[in-house]
N, C-alpha and C positions, 0 to 999 in steps of 0.2 A: 769110579765111581762112577763118572757118564756111559765110558763103553759099559761097566757093567747093567744100568740100569737099563741100557740099550739091548740086549743081549736077555736080559731078563722078561720083558715087554716083549720082547719080541718070541720067547721060548714061551709066554705064556698065551696070549696070543693066539700063536700056530702051529707052535711045537719047536721041531728040535730042526725044520725043513727051514727056518724062515730064516738060519746064519747063516753067513754066506765065508766059509768059514776058511778060504786063504785068505778075503780082507782082518778078519778076526786074526787070524794067525801075527802078519806082520805089524795088530799092531800090538799086540800084546808083545814082538819079540819088542818092536819101538821105544815102549813101554820100558825094556828091562833093560835094550842100549843105551838109548838117548843121556837117559845122568853117566853112566860110564864114559861116555865120551863127551860131555862135558864137564868131569874132573878133570880129563885129560887136558882138553883145554886147556881150561883153566889154571891148571901145574903147570903147561908151556907157555902161560901169559903171565904168570908168577915168575917165574923163572927171566921173564925175558924182562920183564919192568926191574928186576932186583939188578942183573945184571946192568941194565942199562943208567941205573940212577946208583951203582958202587962208589963210582964215586964225586958223586956231588955233596956238600952239605945239606947236615939236619935242613935249615931253613931255605936256600935253593926245593929241596926237594917238598916240604909245607908247604912253599910257594905254590908249583907247578900243580902239587897233587890238591889242593884247595880250590886252583880252578876245572882242571879237569874233572873234581869232582862234579862239581856242576853238568857237566858235558856225563858219563859216568851216569848221574842219577837222572836226566833226561831220555839214555838210550835204554836203559830200565824199563823204566813206564811204558817208556812207548811198543816194546816191545812185550811187555806185563798184558797190557788192556789192550792189541792188538793179541794174542792169543786168549783174551778172557772175550769179547767181543766175536770169537771165531766160532769157542765153544757155547758162546748162547746165538746166533745163528743160525748152527746145524739145530741146537735141539729148534729152533723155531720150523725150519724148516724142515726138518724128520714131521714134528706134530701137521702142518702144514700137506706134507703129501700123504702124510698117512690119511689124514682124513678127505682129500680130492677136490683140494684147493689147487691143488697144481698141477693138476691131469697125471696122464702115464710117466711122463719124464720130468727125473727130480733133480730140481736147482736150486737155489737160494734166491727170491725175488730183492732187485735190489733196494726197495724200500726195507727189508728190512736188514742189509749193511747197512742204511743211511740208518737207521732208527737204533741199532744195536751197535752204532759209532757215536753215536749222540747220546744213546747212555752213558756211553764211559767216557766220555768230555766232560759231560756235565755232574758225573759221582766225579770228577777228577776235580772239577774246577770248584767247586765246593767245599774242596779236602776226603775225600774219597780215595 
């Protein structure tokens, strides 16, 4: 939706000349390839963990996995928050650049990074 919205806005404003086809094709390719790579890596991880604990008692496995669930949830939250904050930073930076507030060179201002990370941290702190 994010890529489609940006492409659609560019098409509506300028036309087909606004699209950087090389970058768009890389992005669309990654959208299709990354879930397949994630699936294969998850399959390898499940197989490795299964073989690692195959000779353990259910009680020992349960105790270990209860502890490791905190680590897993923390890493998952960190990755999820990092991805969401990156998307928000990109949208804000694109809006600033399109209105001429960033000058001739595109970059993400530091205040945008800090603001987005703070918003994600506060959202998580208050149960979001």
